[in-house]
C-alpha positions in Angstrom: -6.4 -8.0 83.4 -5.6 -10.6 86.4 -7.8 -13.2 88.0 -7.0 -14.2 92.0 -7.3 -17.3 93.9 -7.3 -18.3 97.0 -7.5 -21.8 98.8 -8.5 -22.7 102.4 -4.7 -23.3 103.0 -3.9 -18.9 102.2 -2.2 -19.5 99.1 -2.8 -17.1 96.5 -2.8 -17.8 92.6 -2.7 -15.4 89.7 -3.6 -15.8 86.3 -3.9 -13.7 83.1 -7.8 -13.0 82.6 -9.6 -16.0 81.4 -7.1 -18.7 81.6 -7.6 -22.0 83.1 -6.5 -23.3 86.4 -3.4 -25.2 86.1 -3.2 -28.7 87.6 -0.5 -28.0 90.9 0.3 -30.0 93.6 -2.1 -28.6 95.8 -5.6 -30.5 96.5 -7.1 -27.5 97.8 -10.0 -25.8 96.2 -9.2 -22.6 94.6 -11.9 -19.7 95.0 -12.0 -16.8 93.0 -11.6 -13.3 94.6 -14.2 -11.1 93.6 -12.0 -8.2 93.2 -10.2 -7.4 89.8 -7.2 -7.1 89.8 -5.4 -4.6 86.7 -1.7 -3.7 88.1 0.3 -6.7 89.7 3.9 -6.2 90.3 6.9 -6.9 87.8 7.6 -10.2 89.8 4.3 -11.6 89.3 3.6 -10.3 85.8 7.0 -11.6 84.4 5.9 -14.8 86.6 2.5 -15.2 84.9 4.2 -14.6 81.4 6.4 -17.5 81.8 4.7 -19.9 83.8 1.0 -18.9 82.9 0.5 -18.3 86.9 1.8 -17.0 89.7 1.4 -18.8 93.4 2.2 -17.1 96.7 1.8 -18.4 100.6 -0.3 -15.8 102.1 1.0 -17.2 105.9 4.6 -16.1 105.7 3.3 -12.4 104.7 1.2 -12.7 108.1 3.4 -13.7 110.4 5.7 -10.8 109.6 3.1 -8.7 109.9 2.6 -9.5 113.7 
């Protein structure tokens, strides 16, 4: 399982369950999503295993959908 966090700049942070939030360059507070995540893509899974976390901006995705 994975924990998902968002901040006020619409960034997404994915961690393995129970991991501490890493110190990133972002000064914004991370808020934990209420939903549990059981499955993630292979890209996210490999990044979490390699780095311990996965960060992505959701703003680029929202712009592409409009």
